[in-house]
N, C-alpha and C positions, 0 to 999 in steps of 0.2 A: 626377737623371738627365735629360738633355735629349735631343732628337731626337723622331722620330715614334713612335707607339705600336709599330709593327713594330720599329724600332731599339731601343727600350727593352726589349721582350720578348726580342729576340735577345741583347742584352747580358746579361740574366739567364740565358738559356739557355746562353750561352757559359760562364758561371761554373760550370755543372755539370761542365764539362770542366777548366777552369783551376783550380777549387777543389774538385775531386771529393772529396778527403778531408774537407773541411768538411761537404759535403752528406751524405756517408756517416755522419759523426759525428752529424748531425741525426737520421737514421733510427735509429741505435743508441741515441741518447738517448731517443727516443720509446718504444722497447721497454723501456728501463730505467725510464722514468717510470711504467710500469704497477705497479712494485714499490717505487718510491721517491718519497715525497711531496716530498722536497726537489728532486729532479730535475724532477718534475712542475711544481712552482711556478716553477722557473727557466725551463722551457720555456713555461709559460703566460705569464709576463712577457714573454718574447721574442716570443711570438705577438701579444700586445697591442701591442707596439711595432711589429711588422711590419705588422699591420693598419692602424695609423696611418700608417706610412710608405708603404704601398702603396695606401692609399685605401679600405680596407675588407676585409671577410671574403672577398668573391668573388675579388678579385685574389690574396689569400693562398691560397685554395683552388686556384685555377688554377696558381699557382706550385708548390704542393706536388705537384699531379698531374703537372705537367711534370717536376719533379725526379724523381719515381718512374719515369716513363717513360724519362727519360734515363739514370738509374742502371742500370736493368734492360736497356734495349735502345738504347744510344746511336746505333747505325747507323740506326735508324728513328724516332728522336725528332723531334717536330715542330719547325719553325723558327718564328721570330718572325712571318714572313708567314703560316704555317699557323695560328698562334694568332689573329692579327687576322682572318683570313678565316673562322675557325670561330666567332668570337664571336656573330654573329647567330643561328646555329643553336643555340648554347648557351642562348638565351633560350626556346627551345621545349622545355620539359621533357619528358623521356621518360615513356612510359606505365609505370605501376607494377602493372598488372593481372596481370602474370606472377609477381609476388612473393607468397610465402605471407603470410597475414595477420600472422603474428608478426614479419615482417621489415619491415613498413611503419611509418613514423614516424607519430605521432599527428597 
């Protein structure tokens, strides 16, 4: 993919509309993976490939979160410009003091 970071993110975001059925199938497969080791391994292999193609786990996590936002509320989903503008604040991790002890990661 060529272009500026904003253009690249926008192209991915646009695919949530143009290829909606594919992205919905991704979500459905994740639910099935909870009960199917075969589906889980297939998805895990796809995620490993996606991490490599996107440049790591953080871009994949960002893509996954954007996908969920767009599938649930496409009228208010962020744009590529919103993503790029929000990246600096993403580096400032949120406080976890409000979470119960059992919900915190080690």
